[in-house]
C-alpha positions, 0 to 999 in steps of 0.5 A: 157409530159416530163415523157411520153417521158422518159417513152417511151425511157426507154422501148425502151432501155429495149426492145433492151436490153432484145432481144438477137441479132441473129448470122448470118455469113457472111462467106461462109461455116460457118452456126451458131446455130442461122441460123439453129434455126430460125423459122420466119423472124421477119420483114416478118413473112409471108416469105417462105424463107429469103436470109441470105447473098449473095454476088457478086464480079466482076473482069477483068481477062486477058486470052488468049489475051483477057480481060474477066469479071469474077463474083463470086456469093455466097448466103445463104437462110434459108427455113422457111416453105414448100412453101420455099423449091422451093428456093433449086432449082437453075437456072442460065441463061447465054448468049451462041452464037455458033460463038460469044462471050459466058458466062460460068459457073463454080465452082459450089458448093452447101450444105445444113445444118440441125440440127439433135439431136444437130449436124449440118449435111452438105450435099454437091451437087453432080456434077452429079446432075448439068444440063446444058440446051439450052433455045433458040439460044442465051441462056443456063441455069445451074440447080441443086437442093440442096439435103436434103432440108426441113423446117429449112434447110440452104442452101448455093451455089457459082458459077463463071460466066465468061463474054467474052466481058469486056464491060458488067458488070453483074447486081445485084439485092439487093432484090428479091422474098423473103426478103434479109437481107444482100446483097453486090456486 
């Protein structure tokens, strides 16, 4: 029995030492070769896409004699198959009441990253393709589609959300309909 345990530990150590660690960047604006060459997410081989990194940060700002909550959101997603391409269409819903507290979405930025002949091609979202849509009397949505997205693309976007009511801290979901590797708030 002792020999069997030793053999098991040996193979476990061997497997860990021969498996190269993948390098995923947690810095906005930095994409690694491992992220771009990733073909499947090993923990869920059926995943259409995977969130490589997302972060949320809320702070209080004092603007025009009023406290407001400012939330900054950053997200990086790897597109693994054709079904995952729809992850490049982003919709951010926000509260908007004509004569009351409002939320605002600002500082929207988005990029797609692709490998082409060993070079990283970075494509920026043009702000003319960001749309503000009314959902109903109290909600609106910012919508945009990140350009040049196909299977194998890494997309990255960020935005700020300002909330006029300081009593409302935004919710944060650490998982979504696709797997999430790294999420922090």
